[in-house]
C-alpha positions as CSV (number, residue, x, y, z in Angstrom):
1,M,-45.8,21.3,65.8
2,N,-44.0,19.9,68.8
3,R,-40.5,20.9,69.9
4,Y,-38.9,18.0,68.0
5,T,-40.6,19.0,64.8
6,A,-39.5,22.6,65.4
7,L,-35.9,21.4,65.6
8,A,-36.3,19.4,62.4
9,A,-37.7,22.5,60.6
10,E,-34.7,24.5,61.8
11,L,-32.3,21.9,60.5
12,R,-34.1,21.8,57.1
13,D,-34.1,25.5,56.7
14,S,-30.4,25.9,57.4
15,L,-28.9,22.6,56.2
16,A,-31.1,21.1,53.4
17,P,-29.3,23.2,50.7
18,L,-26.0,21.6,51.7
19,L,-27.3,18.0,51.1
20,G,-27.9,18.3,47.3
21,D,-29.8,15.3,46.0
22,S,-28.9,13.1,48.9
23,P,-31.7,10.8,50.1
24,F,-31.0,12.3,53.5
25,R,-32.5,15.6,52.3
26,A,-35.8,13.9,51.5
27,E,-35.8,12.3,55.0
28,L,-35.1,15.7,56.6
29,E,-38.0,17.3,54.5
30,R,-40.4,14.6,55.7
31,A,-39.4,15.1,59.3
32,A,-39.7,18.8,59.1
33,G,-43.2,18.5,57.6
34,A,-44.5,16.0,60.2
35,R,-47.1,17.0,62.7
36,R,-45.3,15.3,65.5
37,L,-41.9,13.6,66.0
38,S,-40.6,11.4,68.7
39,R,-37.4,12.3,70.6
40,G,-35.7,9.2,69.4
41,R,-36.4,9.9,65.7
42,V,-35.2,13.5,65.8
43,L,-32.2,12.5,67.9
44,N,-31.2,10.0,65.3
45,L,-31.8,12.5,62.5
46,W,-29.7,15.1,64.4
47,N,-26.7,12.7,64.9
48,D,-26.8,11.3,61.3
49,L,-27.1,14.8,59.8
50,W,-24.0,16.2,61.6
51,T,-22.0,13.1,60.9
52,L,-22.8,13.3,57.2
53,L,-21.8,17.0,57.0
54,R,-18.6,16.3,59.0
55,D,-17.6,13.8,56.4
56,E,-18.8,15.5,53.3
57,R,-18.8,19.2,53.9
58,P,-16.1,20.1,56.4
59,D,-15.9,23.5,54.8
60,V,-19.1,24.7,56.5
61,F,-17.6,24.4,60.0
62,D,-15.5,26.9,62.0
63,G,-11.7,26.6,62.0
64,D,-11.7,24.7,65.2
65,F,-13.3,21.8,63.3
66,R,-11.5,18.4,63.4
67,G,-12.4,15.4,61.2
68,T,-12.2,13.2,64.3
69,L,-15.1,15.0,66.1
70,I,-17.9,12.7,67.0
71,D,-19.7,15.0,69.4
72,T,-22.6,16.2,67.3
73,Q,-23.4,19.1,69.6
74,A,-19.9,20.3,69.1
75,L,-20.3,20.0,65.4
76,A,-23.5,22.0,65.6
77,Y,-21.8,24.7,67.5
78,L,-18.9,24.9,65.0
79,Y,-21.4,25.2,62.2
80,V,-23.2,28.0,63.9
81,R,-19.9,29.7,64.8
82,R,-19.1,29.8,61.1
83,Q,-22.5,30.6,59.6
84,Y,-24.1,32.7,62.3
85,S,-21.2,34.0,64.4
86,A,-23.2,37.0,65.7
87,Y,-25.4,34.6,67.6
88,V,-22.4,33.1,69.6
89,P,-20.3,36.1,70.7
90,P,-17.8,35.9,73.5
91,L,-19.5,36.1,76.9
92,R,-18.3,39.2,78.7
93,L,-18.2,38.7,82.4
94,A,-18.4,41.7,84.7
95,A,-15.2,42.7,86.5
96,G,-16.4,41.2,89.8
97,E,-17.5,38.0,88.1
98,R,-14.0,37.7,86.4
99,R,-12.3,38.2,89.7
100,Q,-14.5,35.7,91.5
101,L,-14.1,33.1,88.8
102,G,-10.4,33.5,88.7
103,E,-10.1,33.1,92.5
104,L,-12.4,30.2,92.5
105,R,-10.7,28.4,89.6
106,Q,-7.4,28.7,91.4
107,R,-8.8,27.5,94.7
108,F,-10.3,24.4,93.0
109,R,-7.1,23.7,91.2
110,T,-5.5,23.4,94.6
111,L,-8.4,21.5,96.2
112,T,-8.8,19.0,93.3
113,G,-5.5,18.7,91.6
114,L,-7.2,19.3,88.2
115,A,-4.4,20.9,86.3
116,A,-6.6,22.1,83.4
117,L,-8.2,24.7,85.8
118,A,-5.1,26.7,85.5
119,R,-6.2,27.7,82.0
120,P,-9.5,29.6,81.6
121,A,-12.2,28.3,79.3
122,R,-13.4,30.2,76.3
123,L,-16.8,31.5,77.2
124,R,-19.5,32.0,74.5
125,L,-22.9,33.4,74.8
126,V,-25.7,31.7,72.9
127,R,-28.1,34.5,72.1
128,D,-31.9,33.9,72.3
129,G,-33.2,32.9,68.9
130,C,-29.8,31.5,67.8
131,P,-30.3,29.3,64.8
132,I,-30.2,25.5,65.5
133,L,-28.6,25.8,69.0
134,D,-31.7,27.4,70.6
135,A,-34.0,24.8,69.0
136,E,-31.7,22.0,70.0
137,R,-31.8,23.1,73.6
138,R,-35.6,23.4,73.7
139,A,-35.9,20.0,72.1
140,F,-33.5,18.0,74.2
141,C,-32.9,19.8,77.4
142,P,-34.9,23.0,78.1
143,S,-33.5,23.4,81.5
144,R,-29.9,23.5,80.3
145,A,-28.1,26.6,81.5
146,A,-24.7,25.9,80.0
147,M,-22.6,23.2,78.4
148,T,-19.1,22.2,77.4
149,F,-17.5,19.9,74.8
150,A,-15.1,18.5,77.4
151,W,-14.0,15.3,75.7
152,S,-13.8,16.6,72.1
153,P,-10.5,16.9,70.3
154,G,-8.9,20.3,69.5
155,P,-9.6,23.8,70.8
156,V,-13.4,23.2,71.0
157,R,-12.9,21.2,74.2
158,R,-12.1,24.5,76.0
159,V,-15.4,26.1,75.0
160,V,-18.2,26.7,77.5
161,L,-21.6,27.8,76.1
162,V,-23.9,29.8,78.3
163,Y,-27.4,30.6,77.2
164,E,-28.5,34.3,77.1
165,S,-31.8,33.8,79.0
166,T,-29.9,31.9,81.7
167,V,-27.4,34.7,82.1
168,Q,-30.1,37.2,82.7
169,A,-31.9,35.0,85.2
170,L,-28.8,34.1,87.1
171,R,-27.6,37.7,87.4
172,A,-31.1,38.7,88.6
173,D,-31.1,36.0,91.3
174,H,-27.6,36.1,92.8
175,D,-24.5,38.0,91.8
176,W,-22.4,34.8,92.0
177,W,-24.7,32.2,90.3
178,L,-23.2,32.8,86.9
179,V,-19.7,32.2,88.2
180,A,-20.8,28.9,89.8
181,I,-22.4,27.7,86.6
182,V,-19.3,28.5,84.5
183,L,-17.0,26.8,87.1
184,H,-19.3,23.7,87.0
185,E,-18.7,23.4,83.2
186,E,-15.0,24.0,83.6
187,L,-14.8,21.2,86.1
188,H,-16.4,18.8,83.6
189,S,-13.8,19.8,81.1
190,A,-10.9,19.5,83.6
191,V,-12.1,16.1,84.6
192,H,-12.2,14.8,81.0
193,L,-8.8,16.2,80.3
194,A,-7.4,14.5,83.5
195,A,-9.0,11.3,82.4
196,G,-7.3,11.5,79.0
197,C,-10.3,13.0,77.1
198,S,-12.1,9.6,77.0
199,P,-14.7,9.1,74.2
200,P,-18.3,9.6,75.2
201,Y,-20.2,7.1,77.2
202,A,-21.7,4.1,75.5
203,D,-25.4,4.6,74.5
204,D,-26.5,2.0,77.1
205,D,-24.2,3.3,79.9
206,R,-26.4,5.2,82.3
207,V,-24.0,4.9,85.3
208,T,-20.9,6.9,84.2
209,P,-22.8,10.1,83.2
210,I,-24.8,10.0,86.4
211,V,-21.7,9.5,88.6
212,E,-19.7,12.2,86.8
213,E,-22.6,14.7,87.2
214,L,-23.1,13.8,90.8
215,C,-19.4,14.4,91.5
216,I,-19.3,17.7,89.6
217,S,-22.5,18.8,91.3
218,L,-21.0,18.0,94.7
219,L,-17.9,20.1,93.8
220,G,-20.3,22.8,92.5
221,N,-22.1,22.9,95.9
222,I,-18.8,23.4,97.6
223,A,-18.1,26.3,95.2
224,E,-21.5,27.8,95.9
225,L,-20.9,27.8,99.6
226,L,-17.4,29.3,99.1
227,L,-19.0,32.1,97.1
228,L,-21.8,32.5,99.7
229,D,-19.8,32.2,102.9
230,G,-16.2,32.8,101.9
231,R,-15.0,29.6,103.5
232,L,-14.9,25.9,102.8
233,P,-18.1,24.2,104.2
234,T,-18.1,21.6,107.0
235,R,-19.6,18.3,106.1
236,R,-22.7,19.3,108.1
237,R,-23.1,22.5,106.1
238,L,-22.5,20.8,102.8
239,R,-25.1,18.1,103.7
240,A,-27.7,20.7,104.4
241,W,-26.9,22.5,101.2
242,N,-27.1,19.3,99.2
243,E,-30.6,18.7,100.6
244,I,-32.0,21.8,98.9
245,S,-30.2,20.9,95.6
246,S,-31.5,18.9,92.7
247,Q,-30.8,15.2,93.4
248,G,-30.1,16.1,97.0
249,E,-30.5,12.6,98.4
250,L,-28.1,11.1,95.9
251,L,-25.6,13.9,96.6
252,N,-25.7,13.1,100.3
253,Q,-25.3,9.4,99.6
254,L,-22.2,10.2,97.6
255,L,-21.0,12.5,100.4
256,E,-21.2,9.6,102.8
257,A,-18.9,7.6,100.6
258,L,-16.2,10.3,100.6
259,P,-13.9,11.0,103.5
260,G,-12.9,14.0,105.5
261,D,-13.8,17.6,105.6
262,G,-14.7,20.1,102.8
263,E,-11.1,20.1,101.4
264,A,-10.8,16.3,101.5
265,V,-14.3,15.8,100.0
266,A,-13.4,18.1,97.1
267,G,-10.3,16.1,96.3
268,A,-12.1,12.8,96.6
269,A,-15.0,13.9,94.5
270,A,-12.7,15.0,91.7
271,A,-10.7,11.8,91.9
272,L,-13.9,9.7,91.7
273,A,-15.1,11.7,88.7
274,V,-11.8,11.2,86.9
275,G,-11.8,7.5,87.7
276,A,-15.3,7.1,86.5
277,V,-14.8,8.9,83.2
278,A,-11.5,7.0,82.6
279,A,-13.2,3.7,83.3
280,G,-16.0,4.6,80.9
281,D,-17.9,1.4,81.7
282,A,-20.9,1.0,83.8
283,D,-19.7,-2.2,85.7
284,A,-16.3,-0.7,86.3
285,V,-17.8,2.5,87.7
286,I,-20.1,0.5,90.1
287,E,-17.1,-1.4,91.3
288,L,-15.2,1.9,91.8
289,L,-18.1,3.2,93.9
290,A,-18.2,0.0,95.9
291,A,-14.5,0.1,96.6
292,R,-14.7,3.6,97.9
293,S,-17.6,3.1,100.3
294,R,-19.4,0.7,102.6
295,R,-22.0,0.0,100.0
296,S,-22.0,-3.0,97.7
297,G,-22.2,-2.7,94.0
298,A,-25.7,-4.0,94.0
299,S,-26.6,-1.4,96.6
300,W,-25.2,1.4,94.4
301,G,-27.1,0.0,91.5
302,R,-30.4,0.2,93.4
303,L,-29.5,3.7,94.7
304,L,-28.9,4.9,91.2
305,D,-32.1,3.3,90.0
306,L,-30.4,1.0,87.6
């Protein structure tokens, strides 16, 4: 059984009884019994299943449910919230973490102009072994530490999920890592709210999610250095920190396209993220990058490996 078959089996065990005699139930049973499944097949199954339940069984979801929800991960969370609430309790930050996060959130509201940072996110812990959500993470993104439903309608857009094993690892590593991870997700949410809660990227749009994530990661690195040093980093300090980060080369190429010192970089990165999400189109985002830097659109395309 591979990780995709394991997810199909979790879905069958929890959701098959809700499907009645639907042909989709037989498809789910076949997938769960397969020796191996491809990522593409189980992703299609995942999306189709939650969409079907959204339309036909809204009663199985938590009260934050909206019939307009198309984010299937948000639908899965709202299902688990209703059916297995003990597995997604509120995440209780330590007193020092709450203080750090509050101060950092306010600082970044000033630096970025992202008004949504004035309102704290609702933090939820995904316990190890959580039905469906744990298997979904293992199947699609084992390295995921946290996530948000930034562009979804209704209160769920304010939710940040943090995985229990991640919390333990982060706290064991540095006392500020968890704060930085939570702020990263809150920045995603604030960007989408500022962009008008745009719908998700088109399936074939690789540019917008890459650029949004790079901008948020750059902001996250500024936050990490604030937590580490207590002051905004110089460009040189930020460049060095980027180099030891995931996608460090791309982060420094983005940094080169943004003006000024740490404060100006934070504002420019947030504005670029909002602009990219609002554009929601690969060609428009490439044009936006080209307009804000000395690189041509073709050069950005090569840099992003498109």
